[in-house]
matplotlib code that plots the C-alpha trace (Angstrom):
import matplotlib.pyplot as plt

x = [-12.0, -12.0, -9.4, -11.0, -10.4, -10.8, -10.7, -10.0, -10.9, -13.6, -15.8, -13.2, -12.5, -9.5, -11.4, -14.4, -12.2, -10.5, -14.0, -15.1, -12.1, -12.2, -15.9, -14.9, -11.8, -12.4, -10.2, -11.1, -14.2, -14.7, -15.9, -15.0, -15.2, -14.2, -14.4, -14.1, -16.9, -19.1, -18.8, -22.3, -23.6, -24.4, -21.7, -24.5, -24.9, -21.4, -20.9, -24.3, -22.7, -21.3, -24.5, -23.0, -21.6, -24.6, -25.3, -21.9, -21.9, -19.0, -17.3, -14.8, -11.2, -10.1, -7.0, -8.7, -11.6, -9.2, -7.0, -9.9, -9.2, -6.4, -5.6, -6.0, -6.0, -5.5, -6.9, -6.3, -5.0, -1.3, 0.1, -2.9, -1.7, 1.4, -0.6, -2.9, -0.3, 1.8, -1.1, -1.8, -0.4, 2.6, 0.8, -1.8, -1.0, -1.2, -1.2, -1.0, -2.3, -1.1, 2.4, 3.4, 5.6, 6.9, 10.1, 13.3, 14.9, 13.6, 15.0, 12.9, 9.8, 10.5, 11.1, 8.0, 5.5, 6.6, 5.4, 6.4, 8.4, 7.1, 9.7, 9.7, 7.9, 8.2, 7.3, 4.2, 5.2, 5.9, 7.1, 9.7, 13.2, 16.0, 19.8, 19.9, 17.1, 18.7, 15.6, 12.1, 10.4, 7.8, 10.5, 10.5, 6.7, 6.4, 5.6, 5.7, 3.4, 3.8, 3.5, 3.4, 1.6, 3.2, 1.7, -0.3, 1.8, 4.9, 3.6, 3.0, 6.4, 8.4, 7.0, 7.6, 11.3, 12.7, 13.5, 15.7, 17.5, 18.1, 19.5, 21.6, 20.1, 18.9, 20.7, 19.3, 19.6, 17.5, 14.4, 11.1, 7.6, 4.3, 1.1, -2.5, -4.3, -8.0, -9.7, -10.2, -6.5, -7.3, -9.6, -13.3, -13.1, -15.1, -12.9, -14.0, -11.3, -12.6, -16.2, -17.5, -17.9, -14.2, -12.8, -15.1, -13.5, -10.2, -6.8, -4.3, -0.9, -0.3, 2.6, 4.9, 8.7, 9.7, 7.5, 5.1, 5.2, 5.7, 9.0, 11.4, 9.5, 10.1, 13.8, 14.0, 12.5, 14.7, 17.8, 16.7, 16.5, 20.2, 20.2, 23.0, 22.4, 18.7, 17.0, 13.5, 11.3, 7.7, 4.6, 1.1, -1.8, -5.4, -7.8, -11.6, -11.9, -12.8, -10.0, -6.9, -3.3, -1.5, 2.2, 4.6, 8.1, 11.3, 15.0, 18.2, 19.6, 22.8, 25.8, 25.8, 22.3, 20.0, 16.2, 16.5, 18.4, 15.8, 12.8, 14.7, 15.3, 11.6, 10.6, 13.0, 11.8, 8.2, 8.2, 5.8, 4.3, 0.5, -0.3, 2.5, 2.2, 4.4, 2.4, 3.6, 5.9, 4.0, 1.1, 0.4, -2.1, -5.0, -5.9, -9.3, -7.9, -7.1, -10.3, -11.3, -8.3, -5.1, -3.0, -0.3, 0.0, 3.2, 4.0, 7.6, 9.6, 12.8, 12.8, 15.9, 16.1, 16.1, 18.1, 15.5, 13.4, 9.7, 7.5, 3.8, 2.3, -1.4, -2.9, -6.1, -5.0, -7.5, -6.7, -3.1, -2.3, -3.7, -6.3, -5.2, -1.5, -2.6, -4.4, -1.7, 0.8, -1.5, -1.8, 2.0, 2.4, -0.1, 1.2, -1.8, -1.5, -0.5, -3.4, -6.1, -9.2, -7.7, -9.1, -6.9, -9.8, -10.9, -14.3, -15.4, -16.9]
y = [-21.1, -18.2, -18.1, -18.8, -16.3, -16.3, -13.2, -13.6, -10.7, -9.8, -7.8, -5.0, -2.0, -3.5, -6.7, -4.8, -2.8, -6.0, -7.4, -4.3, -4.4, -8.2, -8.1, -6.2, -8.2, -10.2, -13.2, -13.6, -15.1, -14.6, -17.9, -17.7, -14.9, -15.3, -13.3, -13.7, -12.1, -11.7, -15.4, -16.8, -13.5, -12.7, -10.5, -7.9, -7.4, -5.9, -4.5, -3.6, -1.7, -4.9, -5.8, -8.3, -10.4, -10.2, -14.0, -14.8, -15.9, -15.1, -18.3, -18.8, -18.0, -21.7, -22.4, -25.5, -23.4, -20.8, -23.5, -24.4, -21.3, -20.6, -17.2, -16.2, -12.5, -11.9, -8.7, -9.7, -7.7, -7.4, -10.5, -12.7, -13.7, -15.8, -18.6, -18.9, -18.7, -21.4, -23.8, -22.9, -25.1, -23.9, -24.0, -21.5, -17.8, -16.0, -12.2, -10.7, -7.2, -7.2, -6.6, -10.1, -10.8, -7.3, -6.8, -8.6, -7.8, -9.9, -7.3, -4.6, -6.8, -7.4, -3.7, -2.3, -5.2, -8.0, -11.6, -14.4, -13.4, -15.3, -14.3, -11.9, -12.5, -11.0, -7.3, -6.2, -2.7, -3.2, 0.3, 0.2, 1.1, -1.3, -1.1, 2.6, 2.2, -0.6, -2.7, -2.6, -4.9, -6.1, -8.4, -10.3, -10.7, -12.7, -16.3, -15.6, -17.6, -15.5, -11.7, -9.1, -5.9, -2.7, -0.4, 2.4, 5.2, 3.4, 3.4, 7.1, 8.0, 5.4, 6.3, 10.0, 9.7, 6.6, 8.2, 10.8, 8.2, 6.0, 8.8, 10.2, 13.7, 13.8, 12.9, 9.7, 11.0, 13.9, 12.8, 14.2, 13.2, 14.5, 12.7, 13.7, 10.3, 9.3, 7.4, 4.2, 3.5, 2.7, -0.2, -0.8, -1.7, 0.6, 3.1, 6.1, 8.3, 7.6, 8.5, 11.3, 13.7, 13.2, 13.5, 16.1, 19.5, 18.4, 17.0, 15.2, 13.7, 10.1, 7.7, 10.8, 10.5, 7.6, 5.0, 4.3, 0.7, 1.7, 3.4, 0.4, -0.6, 2.9, 2.6, -0.9, 0.3, 3.4, 1.3, -1.1, 1.8, 2.6, 4.7, 4.3, 5.5, 6.2, 8.1, 9.5, 11.4, 10.4, 11.9, 10.9, 13.2, 11.9, 14.2, 14.0, 12.2, 8.6, 7.6, 9.0, 10.0, 13.2, 12.9, 15.8, 14.5, 16.6, 15.8, 17.8, 18.3, 16.5, 18.8, 20.2, 19.1, 21.4, 21.6, 20.2, 17.2, 16.6, 16.6, 14.4, 11.8, 11.5, 11.6, 8.8, 6.7, 6.8, 7.1, 4.6, 3.7, 3.2, 3.9, 6.3, 9.6, 12.7, 15.9, 18.8, 21.3, 23.6, 21.1, 19.2, 16.5, 16.5, 13.3, 13.3, 13.1, 9.4, 8.3, 4.9, 4.7, 2.6, 5.7, 7.5, 11.2, 13.0, 16.7, 17.9, 21.1, 22.4, 24.8, 26.7, 28.8, 25.6, 23.5, 20.8, 18.8, 18.8, 15.9, 15.8, 12.3, 11.3, 7.9, 6.2, 4.2, 1.5, 1.1, 1.8, 1.7, -1.8, -3.6, -2.3, -3.0, -6.6, -7.2, -5.5, -7.9, -10.9, -10.0, -10.0, -13.2, -15.0, -13.6, -11.4, -7.8, -5.8, -3.3, -5.8, -4.9, -1.8, 1.7, 4.7, 7.1, 8.4, 9.4, 13.0, 14.9]
z = [-16.6, -14.2, -11.5, -8.1, -5.3, -1.5, 0.6, 4.3, 6.5, 4.0, 6.5, 7.0, 4.9, 3.1, 2.5, 1.2, -1.2, -2.4, -3.2, -5.0, -7.3, -7.7, -8.7, -11.8, -12.6, -15.9, -14.9, -11.2, -9.6, -5.8, -4.4, -0.7, 1.8, 5.5, 8.7, 12.4, 14.4, 11.3, 10.2, 9.3, 8.0, 4.4, 2.9, 2.1, 5.9, 6.2, 2.7, 1.4, -1.5, -3.0, -4.8, -7.3, -4.4, -2.2, -2.3, -0.7, 3.0, 5.3, 6.5, 9.4, 8.5, 8.3, 6.1, 4.8, 3.4, 1.9, 0.3, -2.0, -4.0, -6.6, -5.1, -1.4, -0.4, 3.3, 4.9, 8.5, 11.5, 11.9, 13.6, 12.4, 9.0, 9.8, 11.5, 8.5, 5.8, 7.4, 6.7, 3.1, 0.2, -1.6, -5.0, -3.9, -4.7, -1.3, -1.0, 2.5, 2.9, 6.5, 7.9, 8.8, 5.8, 4.8, 6.9, 6.0, 9.4, 12.4, 14.8, 13.1, 13.4, 17.1, 17.8, 16.0, 16.1, 18.4, 18.5, 16.2, 13.1, 10.0, 7.4, 4.4, 1.2, -2.3, -1.8, -3.6, -4.9, -8.6, -9.2, -6.4, -7.8, -6.9, -7.0, -8.0, -10.5, -12.4, -12.0, -10.5, -8.1, -10.6, -12.0, -8.7, -8.7, -11.9, -11.0, -7.2, -4.9, -1.8, -1.8, 1.0, 0.2, 1.5, 4.2, 2.8, 4.3, 3.1, -0.5, -0.5, 1.0, -1.0, -4.4, -3.5, -2.5, -4.1, -7.5, -5.8, -3.7, -6.7, -8.8, -6.0, -6.3, -2.7, 0.5, 2.1, 5.6, 7.1, 5.2, 6.6, 5.8, 7.1, 6.0, 6.1, 6.5, 6.2, 9.1, 7.1, 7.6, 11.2, 10.2, 11.0, 14.7, 16.9, 18.8, 20.7, 19.2, 15.7, 16.3, 14.0, 16.9, 17.9, 14.3, 12.6, 12.4, 13.9, 12.9, 15.2, 14.8, 16.1, 16.5, 16.7, 17.2, 15.0, 16.6, 13.8, 12.6, 9.0, 9.7, 9.3, 6.1, 4.6, 5.4, 4.0, 0.7, 0.3, 1.1, -1.6, -4.0, -3.3, -0.2, 2.4, 6.0, 5.4, 8.2, 8.1, 10.5, 9.6, 11.2, 10.2, 10.9, 11.1, 9.4, 8.9, 5.6, 5.0, 2.7, 1.1, 1.9, 1.0, 1.9, 1.9, 1.9, 1.8, 1.4, 1.2, -2.3, -3.0, -3.7, -7.2, -8.1, -10.0, -10.1, -13.7, -12.5, -9.9, -12.3, -14.8, -12.1, -11.3, -15.0, -15.8, -12.8, -13.8, -17.6, -19.0, -15.6, -15.7, -12.1, -10.9, -12.6, -12.2, -12.6, -14.7, -13.1, -10.7, -10.2, -7.0, -6.3, -3.9, -2.0, -3.6, -7.1, -6.4, -4.6, -5.9, -8.3, -8.3, -9.1, -7.2, -8.3, -7.6, -7.5, -7.3, -6.7, -5.2, -2.3, -3.3, -0.1, 2.1, -0.3, -0.2, -2.6, -1.8, -3.0, -2.6, -3.3, -3.2, -3.1, -2.0, 1.0, 0.3, -3.4, -4.4, -0.7, -0.2, -2.4, -5.7, -5.0, -4.0, -7.3, -9.4, -7.8, -8.4, -12.0, -12.4, -10.5, -12.7, -16.0, -16.6, -17.9, -14.9, -15.1, -15.6, -13.6, -12.0, -12.4, -13.2, -13.0, -9.6, -8.4, -8.0, -6.3]

ax = plt.figure().add_subplot(projection="3d")
ax.plot(x, y, z, "-o")
ax.set_aspect("equal")
plt.show()
């Protein structure tokens, strides 16, 4: 018997990417898709590229409808998931791609999001190093029934910096990250500043000065990896591409640490990982190398003159940054092979 799946918020970019990946998953069968303004329309009206699912009709996002499935994926706006998840049965596997259940600190939620705090769930980043690298987060996902998927920017920065934090080869304070981000990260709602004529041929920073909502989540992850006194200056830059993130993160070298020590820390952290891959010395990824794939590609070097480690990480914000991470986590929760239904290979050109 296939595992029945419902996707809430199916008309958006994240919902559409979930459906694209789920349609090829050998163990899952999508039975229910829901939306708000688009309820009543055929799925093909909002996602004409999803031909194998064209007969599905978008229903209202009613917890009673969602609860008919074995697994529920939520791709709802931030602040909208909590009211839905509170009404879903405990025996249904629920995976939230929004922010409502990511943060463990209610004060951080209040400062960066506001509104009701709905509590923290198991965190859906399997490769996250914990306790100085002693374990990884995937161990906490096996058998879980409530999972919160990380933010896309968070994934790029965390995977880039956590090995150095865990191994103690970089200083946890004075971290700096600048990200080139595709416009799909802003969602599908119509906004004047996201029109083609506004974005084409231009790049612009946003949420500058430590105010981006993903900041406390990055700090939370790097503290979990073993960092004390973590501080980060994080600046996203919107560029005219549909999807992808290229994150350049830097950190001060810890005293007495060599370039060899640095590379060994990242090699040890990701040895044997399917979806997080450290590139050979001197190689650095492009965002397009991960388009359509659940991979995170990482390039690493040491700036000897500045005494800093430089990490360049690339992900597809809609796959490893959202939908792919959700399905990867679901596989672990259900006891399926972790990589089931998830592509390593990107799409080019």
